[in-house]
C-alpha positions as CSV (number, residue, x, y, z in Angstrom):
1,M,8.3,0.0,-19.8
2,M,4.9,0.5,-18.2
3,S,2.5,3.1,-19.6
4,W,1.4,6.0,-17.5
5,P,-2.3,4.8,-17.3
6,K,-1.2,1.4,-16.0
7,A,1.4,2.9,-13.6
8,L,-1.2,5.3,-12.1
9,A,-4.0,2.7,-11.8
10,P,-3.1,1.6,-8.3
11,V,-2.8,5.2,-7.1
12,L,-6.2,6.1,-8.6
13,A,-7.8,3.0,-7.0
14,V,-6.5,4.1,-3.6
15,V,-7.7,7.7,-4.1
16,L,-11.2,6.5,-5.2
17,A,-11.5,4.1,-2.3
18,A,-10.6,7.0,0.1
19,A,-13.2,9.2,-1.5
20,C,-15.9,6.6,-0.9
21,A,-14.9,6.0,2.7
22,V,-17.6,6.5,5.3
23,P,-17.0,9.6,7.5
24,T,-16.1,8.7,11.0
25,R,-15.3,10.4,14.3
26,W,-13.4,9.3,17.4
27,E,-15.2,8.6,20.7
28,N,-14.2,7.5,24.2
29,P,-17.1,7.2,26.7
30,G,-14.6,6.9,29.5
31,V,-13.2,10.4,29.0
32,P,-15.1,13.7,29.4
33,R,-16.1,15.1,26.0
34,D,-14.3,18.4,26.6
35,R,-11.0,16.4,26.7
36,W,-11.6,14.8,23.3
37,P,-10.3,17.7,21.2
38,G,-7.1,17.9,23.2
39,D,-6.4,14.2,22.9
40,K,-7.1,14.4,19.2
41,A,-4.8,17.4,18.7
42,A,-2.0,15.6,20.7
43,C,-2.3,12.5,18.6
44,R,-2.3,14.5,15.4
45,A,0.8,16.4,16.4
46,Q,2.6,13.2,17.5
47,A,1.6,11.4,14.3
48,A,2.6,14.3,12.0
49,A,6.0,14.7,13.6
50,E,6.8,10.9,13.4
51,A,5.6,10.6,9.8
52,E,7.6,13.7,8.8
53,R,10.7,12.3,10.4
54,G,10.2,9.0,8.4
55,Y,9.5,10.9,5.2
56,V,12.7,13.0,5.5
57,R,14.8,10.0,6.6
58,G,13.4,7.9,3.7
59,R,14.2,10.5,1.2
60,G,17.7,10.7,2.5
61,Y,18.3,7.0,2.0
62,R,17.0,7.0,-1.6
63,I,18.9,10.1,-2.9
64,Q,21.6,8.1,-4.7
65,D,19.3,5.9,-6.9
66,D,15.9,7.7,-6.6
67,D,16.3,11.5,-6.3
68,T,12.8,12.7,-5.4
69,R,14.0,16.3,-5.8
70,T,14.1,15.8,-9.6
71,D,11.3,13.3,-10.1
72,P,8.0,14.9,-9.2
73,L,6.0,11.7,-9.5
74,R,8.3,9.9,-7.0
75,A,8.1,12.9,-4.7
76,R,4.3,12.9,-4.7
77,M,4.2,9.2,-4.1
78,A,6.7,9.6,-1.2
79,R,4.5,12.3,0.2
80,F,1.4,10.2,-0.2
81,D,3.1,7.4,1.7
82,A,4.0,9.8,4.5
83,V,0.3,11.1,4.7
84,K,-0.9,7.5,4.9
85,K,1.6,6.7,7.6
86,R,0.6,9.8,9.5
87,D,-3.1,8.7,9.4
88,D,-2.2,5.2,10.6
89,L,-0.1,6.6,13.4
90,F,-2.9,9.0,14.4
91,A,-5.4,6.1,14.6
92,R,-3.0,4.0,16.6
93,C,-2.5,6.8,19.1
94,M,-6.2,7.4,19.5
95,R,-6.8,3.7,20.0
96,A,-4.0,3.6,22.6
97,R,-5.9,6.4,24.5
98,G,-9.0,4.3,24.5
99,Y,-10.9,5.9,21.7
100,R,-12.8,4.1,19.0
101,E,-13.7,5.1,15.5
102,V,-17.5,5.3,14.9
103,K,-19.5,6.2,11.8
104,K,-20.8,9.8,11.7
105,S,-24.5,9.9,11.8
106,G,-25.4,13.3,10.2
107,G,-25.9,16.4,12.3
108,R,-22.8,17.7,14.2
109,G,-19.4,16.7,13.0
110,E,-16.7,15.5,15.3
């Protein structure tokens, strides 16, 4: 059986890598700036809905052998996976709309 520190090491590595990530924003020079927030909101909503469907569907398939309702660690990991999926879907949606991710350069945020 694997010890807790060894089991949590990969999770900690991902969290630390995310914490060190360079802040970015999404830009599309071919679209008026006043439309950027609407596009971003639409992609966030679409990504959240799709990731949530996958999370619920995935939990349903694992109930027999991996009941996340009674295993808090597995529940947190499943939620972490869903959040990562949501972020990936959001980025894919923004790219499909012609946006590109650029590093923030101080000053104003997104």
